[in-house]
C-alpha positions in Angstrom: 0.0 0.0 0.0 1.8 3.1 -1.2 1.3 6.6 0.0 -0.5 7.5 -3.1 -3.3 4.9 -2.5 -4.3 5.8 1.0 -2.5 9.0 2.2 -5.3 9.9 4.6 -5.1 6.6 6.3 -1.4 6.8 6.5 -1.7 10.2 8.1 -4.4 9.0 10.5 -2.1 6.1 11.6 1.0 8.3 12.1 -0.9 10.7 14.2 -2.4 7.8 16.2 1.1 6.4 16.8 2.3 9.8 18.0 -0.6 10.1 20.4 0.1 6.6 21.8 3.8 7.4 22.2 4.8 4.8 19.7 7.4 5.1 16.9 5.9 6.7 13.8 8.3 4.6 11.8 5.8 1.7 12.4 3.6 3.4 9.9 5.2 1.6 6.9 5.1 -2.0 8.2 1.6 -1.6 9.6 0.3 -0.2 6.4 1.9 -3.1 4.5 0.0 -5.4 6.8 -3.3 -3.6 6.1 -2.5 -3.9 2.3 -2.3 -7.6 2.5 -5.5 -7.7 4.7 -7.3 -5.5 2.2 -6.2 -7.7 -0.7 -7.2 -11.0 0.9 -10.4 -9.5 2.4 -11.8 -9.0 -1.0 -11.7 -12.7 -1.7 -12.0 -14.4 1.7 -14.0 -12.0 3.9 -11.5 -12.1 6.8 -13.0 -9.0 8.3 -16.3 -7.2 8.2 -14.5 -3.9 8.0 -13.7 -3.1 4.4 -12.7 0.6 4.5 -9.0 1.1 5.1 -9.6 4.2 7.2 -11.8 2.1 9.5 -9.2 -0.7 9.6 -6.6 1.8 10.8 -8.8 2.8 13.7 -10.5 -0.6 14.6 -7.7 -2.9 13.8 -4.4 -1.1 14.1 -4.8 1.6 16.7 -7.3 -0.4 18.7 -4.7 -3.2 19.0 -1.8 -0.8 19.7 -3.5 0.8 22.8 -2.4 -2.3 24.7 1.2 -1.4 24.5 1.3 1.7 26.6 -1.3 0.0 29.0 0.9 -3.0 29.6 4.6 -1.9 30.1 5.5 -5.6 30.8 5.2 -6.5 27.2 9.0 -6.4 26.7 11.5 -8.2 24.5 11.5 -12.0 25.2 7.9 -12.0 26.5 5.8 -14.9 25.3 2.3 -13.8 24.1 -0.5 -15.8 22.5 -3.6 -14.3 20.9 -6.6 -16.5 21.1 -9.1 -16.2 18.4 -6.8 -14.0 16.4 -8.9 -13.8 13.2 -6.8 -11.9 10.7 -4.0 -11.2 13.3 -5.7 -8.7 15.5 -4.3 -7.9 17.9 -1.5 -10.5 17.7 0.2 -9.7 14.5 -0.2 -6.0 15.0 1.6 -6.3 18.4 4.3 -8.4 16.7 4.9 -5.7 14.1 5.2 -3.1 16.7 7.3 -5.0 19.1 9.8 -7.2 17.2 11.2 -8.5 20.6 7.8 -10.0 21.5 7.4 -13.7 20.9 3.9 -13.9 19.5 1.7 -16.9 18.7 -1.7 -16.3 17.0 -4.3 -18.9 17.3 -7.4 -19.5 15.1 -9.4 -22.5 14.1 -10.5 -21.0 10.7 -8.3 -22.3 8.0 -8.6 -19.2 5.8 -7.6 -16.9 8.6 -4.7 -19.1 9.6 -3.5 -19.1 6.0 -3.7 -15.4 5.8 -1.7 -14.9 9.0 1.1 -17.2 7.7 1.1 -15.2 4.5 1.4 -12.0 6.4 4.2 -13.3 8.6 6.2 -14.4 5.5 5.5 -11.2 3.5 6.4 -9.0 6.3 9.3 -11.1 7.5 8.0 -11.4 11.1 10.6 -13.7 12.6 8.9 -13.2 16.1 5.5 -14.6 15.1 4.0 -18.0 14.4 0.5 -19.4 13.9 -1.3 -22.3 15.6 -4.3 -23.5 13.5 -6.9 -25.1 15.7 -8.9 -24.7 18.9 -7.1 -23.3 22.0 -8.0 -26.6 23.9 -5.8 -28.5 21.3 -2.8 -26.3 21.7 0.0 -27.8 23.8 2.9 -25.4 24.0 6.4 -26.4 25.2 6.3 -23.8 27.8 3.6 -21.5 29.3 2.9 -18.1 27.9 3.5 -14.9 29.9 0.4 -13.2 28.4 -2.8 -14.6 27.0 -4.7 -12.0 25.0 -8.0 -11.9 23.2 -10.1 -9.1 21.8 -13.9 -9.4 22.3 -13.8 -13.0 23.5 -17.4 -14.1 24.2 -17.1 -14.3 28.0 -14.4 -13.7 30.6 -15.0 -17.0 32.4 -14.9 -19.0 29.1 -11.7 -17.1 27.9 -9.9 -18.2 31.1 -11.3 -21.8 31.2 -10.4 -22.7 27.7 -6.8 -21.3 28.0 -5.8 -22.1 31.5 -3.6 -25.0 30.3 -1.5 -22.4 28.4 -0.6 -20.5 31.5 2.0 -20.6 34.2 1.8 -19.3 37.8 2.7 -15.6 36.7 0.6 -15.6 33.5 -1.7 -12.6 33.0 -4.9 -12.8 30.8 -5.5 -9.6 28.8 -9.2 -9.3 27.9 -9.9 -6.5 25.4 -13.5 -5.6 25.8 -16.0 -2.9 24.9 -18.2 -3.5 28.0 -18.2 -5.9 30.9 -21.2 -5.9 33.3 -21.2 -7.0 36.9 -22.6 -10.4 36.1 -19.7 -11.2 33.7 -17.1 -10.1 36.2 -18.7 -12.2 38.8 -18.6 -15.3 36.4 -14.9 -15.8 37.0 -14.2 -18.9 39.0 -12.9 -18.5 42.5 -9.3 -19.3 41.3 -9.0 -16.1 39.4 -9.4 -12.4 40.0 -9.5 -9.2 37.9 -6.2 -7.5 38.9 -7.0 -4.3 37.1 -9.3 -2.6 34.6 -7.5 -0.1 32.3 -9.3 2.3 30.0 -8.0 2.0 26.3 -8.6 5.4 24.5 -8.2 4.7 20.8 -7.0 7.9 19.0 -9.8 9.0 16.7 -12.4 6.7 17.9 -15.1 7.9 20.3 -16.1 4.5 21.7 -15.5 2.7 25.0 -12.6 0.3 25.2 -11.1 -1.3 28.2 -8.5 -3.9 29.2 -9.2 -6.4 32.0 -6.1 -7.9 33.4 -6.7 -11.3 35.0 -4.5 -13.5 37.1 -4.8 -16.8 39.0 -5.1 -16.4 42.8 
C-alpha cells in the first residue's frame, strides 16, 4: 500500500502512533500489513471492516492501545492471541514489538493461512500461527500473556486457555463493555487484577482492558 493509494489513512495512523507514544516509523510495516489484509479480504472475507480508514482505527490503533497500557510487554515476553482472526491484535503487536514472541491462534483455515502469509510477507521472525482450537494447543512452555479481543465471556476465555498458563501468567481481555454479572462469572481461582481504559485515537467508543491472574 503506497502513500498515493491511502494517504489519509497513513496520516491517521501516524498521528495515532504519536498520540500513543509509539514510533511513527511503524507506519510503513503496519500499512503493509493492512495492504495484505485488504487484498485477501476482497476474496476471503476475513474482516467485516472493508474501508482502510476504519481498519486503521479498529484494527491497528485499537490493538496498539495495549502497548502503553501493559509496560510488561517487553523483549522476550511470550504472548498468545486466542481467536486472532486476521491477526488482531497478535500480528499488529508483533509488528510493533519485534522482541515479543507472538503466537496467533485461530481454528478457521482461511484466517490461519492469511496470518502465515502476512508473517512471510512482512518477515516477522517473532510470530507463528497455531491453526486449531485453544483446547488443542500444547505449547512447550507457558505463555507470559494470553490476550484476546472481544472474547465471548471472561469465564470462558480463562477456562479454555488455563492450560496455556504458568503461575505468573496474565490474561488480557480487550472488551467494549463488561457488566457485573460477567465479572462475577470468573471462577474462585481467578481475580481481575486491574481494569484499564484504552482510549483509541480518533475513535469515540468505550474500550477497556481487563487484566486477570490466578489467585
